[in-house]
C-alpha positions as CSV (number, residue, x, y, z in Angstrom):
1,M,-1.2,27.4,-16.8
2,I,-1.8,24.0,-18.3
3,T,-5.0,22.0,-18.8
4,A,-5.9,18.9,-16.9
5,A,-6.0,16.9,-20.1
6,S,-2.5,17.9,-21.1
7,F,-1.2,17.0,-17.6
8,V,-2.8,13.5,-17.8
9,D,-1.8,13.0,-21.4
10,G,1.7,13.9,-20.6
11,M,1.8,11.4,-17.8
12,E,0.4,8.7,-20.0
13,A,3.0,9.4,-22.7
14,Q,5.7,8.6,-20.1
15,G,3.9,5.4,-19.0
16,F,2.3,6.6,-15.8
17,D,-1.0,4.7,-15.4
18,L,-2.3,5.1,-11.9
19,Y,-3.0,8.0,-9.5
20,A,-3.2,7.3,-5.8
21,S,-4.5,10.5,-4.3
22,V,-5.8,12.5,-1.4
23,P,-7.5,15.5,-3.0
24,C,-6.3,19.1,-2.9
25,S,-7.9,22.2,-4.5
26,F,-4.7,23.0,-6.3
27,F,-5.0,19.8,-8.4
28,K,-8.8,19.6,-8.3
29,P,-9.0,19.9,-12.1
30,V,-6.7,16.9,-12.6
31,V,-8.8,14.7,-10.2
32,N,-12.0,15.8,-11.8
33,Y,-10.7,15.0,-15.2
34,L,-9.5,11.6,-14.1
35,I,-12.9,10.8,-12.6
36,D,-14.7,11.8,-15.8
37,N,-12.2,10.3,-18.3
38,R,-9.9,7.8,-16.6
39,P,-12.0,6.5,-13.6
40,D,-10.1,3.2,-13.4
41,S,-6.8,5.0,-13.1
42,Y,-7.8,7.2,-10.1
43,V,-7.6,5.7,-6.6
44,P,-8.8,8.0,-3.8
45,L,-7.4,7.1,-0.3
46,N,-7.9,8.3,3.2
47,N,-4.5,9.9,4.0
48,E,-1.2,10.6,2.3
49,G,0.9,7.9,3.9
50,E,-1.7,5.3,2.9
51,A,-1.6,6.6,-0.7
52,V,2.2,6.2,-0.7
53,A,2.1,2.6,0.7
54,Y,-0.7,1.7,-1.8
55,A,1.3,3.0,-4.7
56,C,4.3,1.0,-3.6
57,G,2.2,-2.2,-3.7
58,A,0.9,-1.2,-7.2
59,Q,4.5,-0.5,-8.4
60,L,5.6,-4.0,-7.2
61,A,2.7,-5.4,-9.2
62,G,3.9,-3.7,-12.4
63,M,2.1,-0.4,-12.4
64,Q,3.7,3.1,-12.8
65,P,1.9,5.1,-10.2
66,V,1.7,8.8,-9.4
67,V,1.0,9.9,-5.8
68,M,-0.8,13.2,-5.4
69,F,-1.4,15.1,-2.2
70,Q,-1.3,18.5,-0.5
71,N,1.9,19.6,1.3
72,S,0.0,19.9,4.5
73,G,-0.2,16.1,4.5
74,L,3.5,15.7,3.7
75,G,4.1,14.8,7.3
76,N,1.7,11.9,7.0
77,A,3.8,10.5,4.1
78,V,7.3,10.9,5.7
79,N,7.3,7.4,7.2
80,P,6.4,5.4,4.1
81,L,8.5,7.6,1.8
82,T,11.6,7.3,3.9
83,S,11.2,3.7,5.3
84,L,9.4,2.0,2.4
85,A,9.6,3.7,-1.0
86,Q,13.2,5.0,-0.7
87,P,15.0,2.1,1.0
88,F,13.2,-0.6,-0.9
89,R,13.9,1.3,-4.2
90,I,10.2,1.5,-5.2
91,P,10.2,4.5,-7.5
92,L,7.2,6.8,-7.3
93,L,6.4,10.1,-8.9
94,V,5.1,12.3,-6.1
95,V,3.1,15.4,-6.9
96,V,2.9,17.7,-3.9
97,T,0.9,20.9,-4.0
98,W,2.7,24.0,-2.6
99,R,0.1,25.6,-0.2
100,G,1.6,28.5,1.7
101,Q,4.3,29.2,-1.0
102,P,6.3,32.2,0.3
103,G,5.1,35.4,-1.4
104,I,1.8,33.8,-2.5
105,G,-1.3,34.5,-0.4
106,D,-2.9,31.5,1.4
107,E,-4.6,30.5,4.6
108,P,-2.6,30.9,7.8
109,Q,-2.5,27.2,8.5
110,H,-0.3,26.7,5.4
111,E,2.3,29.3,6.2
112,I,4.8,27.2,8.1
113,M,4.5,24.1,5.9
114,G,4.8,26.4,2.8
115,K,8.2,27.5,4.0
116,A,9.3,24.0,5.0
117,T,8.1,22.0,2.0
118,Q,11.2,22.2,-0.2
119,S,13.6,21.5,2.7
120,M,11.5,18.5,3.8
121,L,11.6,17.0,0.3
122,A,15.3,17.5,0.1
123,A,15.8,16.0,3.6
124,M,14.0,12.9,2.3
125,E,16.4,12.8,-0.7
126,L,13.6,13.3,-3.2
127,E,14.8,14.9,-6.4
128,T,12.4,17.8,-6.8
129,E,11.3,20.3,-9.5
130,V,8.6,22.9,-9.5
131,L,5.9,22.0,-12.0
132,C,6.3,23.7,-15.4
133,Q,3.5,25.9,-16.5
134,D,4.1,25.4,-20.3
135,A,2.8,22.3,-22.0
136,D,5.9,21.7,-24.0
137,E,8.2,22.2,-21.0
138,L,6.0,20.0,-18.9
139,S,6.4,17.2,-21.4
140,A,10.2,17.4,-21.1
141,Q,9.9,17.6,-17.3
142,M,7.8,14.5,-17.1
143,A,10.4,12.7,-19.3
144,R,13.2,13.8,-16.9
145,A,11.2,12.5,-14.0
146,R,10.6,9.1,-15.7
147,R,14.3,8.7,-16.5
148,H,15.2,9.5,-12.9
149,L,12.8,6.8,-11.7
150,A,14.1,4.3,-14.1
151,E,17.8,5.0,-13.6
152,T,18.0,5.5,-9.9
153,Q,14.9,3.6,-8.6
154,R,14.3,6.5,-6.3
155,C,11.3,8.8,-6.0
156,F,10.9,12.1,-7.8
157,A,8.7,15.0,-6.6
158,L,6.9,17.7,-8.7
159,L,6.0,20.7,-6.6
160,M,2.7,22.2,-7.8
161,P,2.2,25.9,-7.2
162,K,-1.2,27.6,-6.9
163,G,-3.0,28.1,-10.3
164,S,-0.9,25.6,-12.2
165,I,-3.9,23.8,-13.8
166,E,-6.8,25.4,-15.7
167,P,-10.2,24.8,-14.0
168,Y,-12.1,21.7,-14.9
169,D,-15.6,21.0,-13.4
170,L,-16.5,17.5,-12.4
171,Q,-19.3,16.0,-14.5
172,S,-19.6,12.5,-13.0
173,P,-21.9,12.1,-9.9
174,N,-20.6,10.3,-6.8
175,R,-21.9,6.8,-6.6
176,A,-21.9,4.9,-3.3
177,A,-20.7,1.3,-3.6
178,P,-23.0,-1.1,-1.8
179,L,-21.6,-3.4,0.9
180,P,-20.8,-6.8,-0.6
181,Q,-22.6,-10.0,0.1
182,Q,-20.9,-11.2,3.2
183,D,-20.6,-14.7,4.7
184,A,-22.9,-15.3,7.6
185,D,-21.6,-14.0,10.9
186,V,-19.2,-16.6,12.4
187,E,-18.6,-17.0,16.1
188,P,-15.2,-16.2,17.4
189,E,-13.3,-19.3,18.5
190,P,-13.7,-19.7,22.2
191,G,-10.8,-20.0,24.7
192,E,-7.8,-18.1,25.8
193,P,-4.7,-17.6,23.6
194,T,-1.7,-19.8,24.2
195,L,0.3,-19.5,20.9
196,K,3.1,-17.0,20.3
197,R,3.6,-15.0,17.2
198,H,6.3,-17.3,15.8
199,D,4.1,-20.3,16.2
200,C,1.5,-18.6,13.9
201,I,4.0,-17.3,11.4
202,A,5.6,-20.8,11.1
203,R,2.2,-22.3,10.3
204,I,1.4,-19.5,7.9
205,A,4.7,-20.0,6.0
206,E,4.0,-23.8,5.9
207,V,0.5,-23.4,4.5
208,V,1.3,-20.7,2.0
209,G,4.6,-22.2,0.9
210,Q,5.8,-20.4,-2.2
211,A,2.4,-20.3,-3.8
212,H,1.6,-16.7,-2.9
213,P,3.4,-13.5,-1.8
214,I,3.7,-12.9,2.0
215,L,4.1,-9.3,3.3
216,A,5.1,-9.1,6.9
217,T,4.8,-6.0,9.0
218,T,7.7,-4.3,10.6
219,G,9.3,-5.3,13.9
220,K,9.4,-8.9,15.2
221,A,6.8,-10.2,12.7
222,G,9.1,-9.6,9.7
223,R,12.2,-10.7,11.6
224,E,10.6,-13.9,12.7
225,L,9.4,-14.8,9.2
226,Y,12.9,-14.2,8.0
227,T,14.4,-16.3,10.8
228,L,12.0,-19.2,10.4
229,R,12.2,-19.3,6.6
230,D,13.7,-16.9,4.0
231,S,12.0,-17.2,0.6
232,S,11.7,-15.2,-2.6
233,N,7.9,-14.7,-2.1
234,Q,8.4,-12.9,1.2
235,L,8.9,-9.2,1.9
236,Y,9.9,-8.0,5.3
237,M,8.8,-4.4,6.1
238,V,11.7,-3.1,8.2
239,G,9.9,0.2,8.7
240,S,6.7,2.0,7.6
241,M,4.7,0.7,10.6
242,G,1.0,0.4,9.9
243,C,1.4,0.3,6.1
244,A,1.4,-3.5,5.5
245,S,-2.3,-3.8,4.6
246,S,-2.1,-0.8,2.3
247,L,1.0,-2.3,0.5
248,G,-0.9,-5.5,0.2
249,L,-4.0,-3.8,-1.1
250,G,-2.0,-2.1,-3.9
251,L,-0.3,-5.4,-4.8
252,A,-3.4,-7.5,-4.7
253,R,-5.5,-5.1,-6.8
254,H,-3.1,-4.4,-9.5
255,R,-1.4,-7.8,-9.7
256,S,-4.9,-9.1,-10.5
257,A,-5.6,-6.3,-13.0
258,N,-2.3,-6.8,-14.8
259,H,-2.9,-10.6,-15.1
260,R,-6.4,-9.9,-16.5
261,A,-4.9,-7.4,-19.0
262,A,-2.3,-9.9,-20.0
263,D,-4.9,-12.6,-20.4
264,D,-7.0,-10.3,-22.6
265,S,-4.0,-9.4,-24.8
266,G,-3.8,-12.7,-26.6
267,V,-0.2,-13.2,-25.6
268,D,0.8,-16.6,-24.4
269,N,1.6,-16.2,-20.7
270,S,1.7,-19.9,-19.8
271,A,5.2,-19.6,-18.3
272,A,3.7,-17.6,-15.4
273,D,0.3,-19.3,-15.2
274,H,1.3,-21.1,-12.0
275,R,1.7,-17.8,-10.3
276,A,-1.2,-16.0,-11.9
277,A,-3.9,-18.7,-11.3
278,D,-6.0,-18.1,-8.2
279,H,-3.4,-15.7,-6.9
280,R,-3.5,-14.5,-3.3
281,T,-1.6,-11.9,-1.3
282,V,-1.1,-12.7,2.3
283,V,-0.4,-9.8,4.8
284,I,0.9,-10.6,8.3
285,D,-0.1,-7.6,10.5
286,G,0.2,-6.8,14.1
287,D,-2.3,-5.1,16.5
288,G,-0.1,-2.0,17.1
289,A,0.6,-1.6,13.5
290,A,-3.1,-2.1,12.4
291,L,-4.2,0.5,15.0
292,M,-1.7,3.0,13.8
293,R,-3.4,3.2,10.4
294,L,-6.8,1.8,11.1
295,E,-8.2,3.7,8.1
296,A,-6.4,1.2,5.9
297,M,-9.0,-1.4,6.7
298,A,-11.6,0.9,5.3
299,S,-9.8,1.1,2.0
300,V,-9.4,-2.7,1.9
301,G,-13.2,-3.1,2.5
302,H,-14.0,-0.4,-0.1
303,Y,-11.9,-1.8,-2.9
304,R,-12.4,-5.5,-1.9
305,P,-9.5,-7.3,-3.6
306,E,-10.7,-10.8,-4.0
307,G,-7.2,-12.2,-3.4
308,L,-6.2,-10.4,-0.1
309,V,-5.8,-12.4,3.0
310,H,-5.2,-10.2,6.1
311,V,-3.8,-12.1,9.1
312,L,-3.7,-9.9,12.2
313,L,-1.6,-11.3,15.1
314,D,-2.8,-9.6,18.3
315,N,-0.9,-9.9,21.5
316,N,-2.1,-6.5,22.9
317,A,1.5,-5.3,23.1
318,H,4.2,-3.3,21.3
319,E,6.6,-6.2,21.8
320,S,9.4,-4.9,19.6
321,T,9.8,-1.8,21.9
322,G,9.6,-3.6,25.2
323,G,6.1,-5.0,25.6
324,Q,4.1,-1.8,26.2
325,Q,0.3,-2.3,26.0
326,T,-1.6,-1.4,22.8
327,L,-5.2,-0.4,22.8
328,S,-6.3,-3.6,21.0
329,D,-8.0,-5.1,24.1
330,T,-11.0,-2.7,23.5
331,V,-11.1,-3.1,19.7
332,D,-13.3,-5.6,17.8
333,F,-11.2,-6.1,14.7
334,T,-13.5,-8.5,13.1
335,G,-16.5,-6.2,13.7
336,V,-14.5,-3.4,12.1
337,A,-13.6,-5.6,9.1
338,R,-17.2,-6.6,8.5
339,S,-18.5,-3.1,9.0
340,V,-16.2,-1.6,6.3
341,G,-16.7,-4.3,3.7
342,Y,-14.4,-7.3,4.2
343,R,-16.2,-10.4,3.0
344,Y,-15.1,-12.6,5.8
345,A,-13.7,-12.1,9.3
346,R,-13.2,-14.3,12.3
347,S,-11.2,-14.2,15.6
348,L,-9.1,-17.3,16.4
349,V,-6.9,-18.7,19.2
350,T,-5.7,-22.2,18.2
351,E,-3.2,-23.3,15.6
352,E,-5.6,-25.9,14.2
353,A,-8.2,-23.1,13.5
354,L,-5.6,-20.8,12.0
355,E,-4.5,-23.5,9.6
356,A,-8.1,-24.4,8.6
357,E,-9.2,-20.8,8.2
358,L,-6.1,-19.9,6.3
359,R,-6.5,-22.8,3.8
360,D,-10.2,-21.7,3.3
361,A,-9.2,-18.0,2.9
362,L,-6.6,-19.0,0.2
363,R,-9.5,-20.5,-1.8
364,R,-12.5,-18.2,-1.0
365,Q,-13.3,-14.8,-2.4
366,G,-11.8,-12.1,-0.2
367,P,-10.8,-9.9,1.4
368,S,-10.7,-12.0,4.5
369,L,-9.5,-11.0,8.0
370,L,-8.1,-13.7,10.3
371,H,-7.7,-12.1,13.7
372,M,-5.4,-14.3,15.8
373,R,-5.2,-13.7,19.5
374,I,-1.8,-14.6,20.8
375,I,0.5,-14.2,23.8
376,E,3.9,-12.4,24.0
377,G,7.1,-14.1,23.3
378,S,9.5,-14.3,20.4
379,V,11.8,-16.9,18.6
380,D,15.3,-17.0,20.1
381,P,17.8,-16.1,18.5
382,L,15.9,-13.6,16.4
383,G,17.6,-12.7,13.2
384,R,17.4,-9.7,10.9
385,P,17.2,-9.8,7.1
386,A,20.7,-10.0,5.7
387,M,19.7,-8.5,2.3
388,H,19.2,-4.8,1.7
389,P,15.5,-3.9,1.4
390,S,16.0,-3.0,-2.3
391,E,17.2,-6.6,-2.9
392,V,14.2,-8.0,-1.1
393,A,11.9,-5.9,-3.2
394,E,13.6,-6.8,-6.5
395,R,13.6,-10.5,-5.5
396,L,9.8,-10.2,-4.9
397,R,9.4,-8.6,-8.3
398,R,11.1,-11.5,-10.0
399,Y,8.9,-13.9,-8.1
400,L,5.8,-12.0,-9.1
401,A,6.9,-12.1,-12.7
402,G,7.2,-15.9,-12.5
403,N,11.0,-16.0,-12.3
404,G,11.4,-16.3,-8.5
405,A,13.8,-18.8,-7.0
C-alpha cells in the first residue's frame, strides 16, 4: 500500500500536472489529497468520456494529464479513447480502478466488468500494468508509463486494485461557485431558418481566419470545414461524437493557463504573442452531438473559460446518418447554457446575425453559446480529411506553439 502523497509526488516527478477525474472510492485518498494540496491540478468532471475528451484538449494545450475513473465507467470512455485519444495520438495516462477483480470480494454490480476490464483495455490497444504497491517500484512504473507516452504517442493504463492507497481524509470543505454575472437576456433572432450548415461554416472560417483554433465536431461539420478550407488552426473530429465542447474546454482552459505561466516566468515569448494575445477557441458543434453529451455544457458553464466560443448548428437531424430527427426541437439550448453558467447565449437564424455575434464573441468574455438554427443540406462534393488524425493533431500543436503554417 502506498500513500496518496507518494502517488502524487511520483506523478509530478514524471511531469504529470493535471488530473481529470470521476471519483471512485478506490482512489478516494488521491482525490482528497489533491483537493487539499493541489486544488488547481484536480478537475472533476461529470462522466468518464468527458474526462478523456477534456484531458485530450489539455494535452493539446501543453499539459501532461492523468485521467482517473472507475472501471464501471470504462464503457463511457471507449468512444473518446478509441476515436479521439488513440487515432489522434494524444497520449494520456489512464488510471482505472479494478472493481470486481476476480478473487476479491466486491458488490455484485462489479462482477462482470471486473472480469472484462483487462480484455477491454487490451482491445483498445492500451498498454496496461497493474499498479505497483511499493513506492520505489511505483516510481519506476510511472517512468515506464511516461516513456511509453513520449515514444509511442499512445495511451497507457494503470489498473488500480482495491486497497492500493492508504486512507487520506479530506480536510477542505466543498465550496459552491456562484453563477457569473451574465449579460442581460437577449431575445432570439426572429424568423425561420434558411441557411445550410456549410453556409454557416464558411462564414465562421472567414471571420475566424487563422487567428484562433477551430474544432469541428464529427460527421459533416468537420468534413465541410475541411472541404471549404483546410488550415493548420483547424481540427476535424472524425469520431468521438459529443466530445467537441469537452475537447474545446480542456484546450481553452489550459492554453490560457500555460500562456499566463509563461508570461509570469520572465521568459521572452514575443515570438508567439500574436497567438497568445486575446486567444479564443472556437467549437463548431451539432445538435445531435451536443445532446449526446449534454452534461458537457454544465462543465463549460462551471469552469467558464473566458476564451471559449461554442457555435451550435442545429438542423434537428442526424444528417450524416440519413437525416433521422434528433430531439433538439424540444430543447432550449440557450436556456440550458444560461442556467449552467455560460456568460452569453443567443439563438440565431441569419448569416448577418451569425457574423455580428461571432465577431462580438471573439472579443467578449466567454464562454458564449451561439445557437444557429439551420436547414438540412450539405456541400457537394463533400470531401474527407486526407491527413491522418495524428497529423491533424500535430499540425494543431505546432499552430498553438506559434509555428503553424
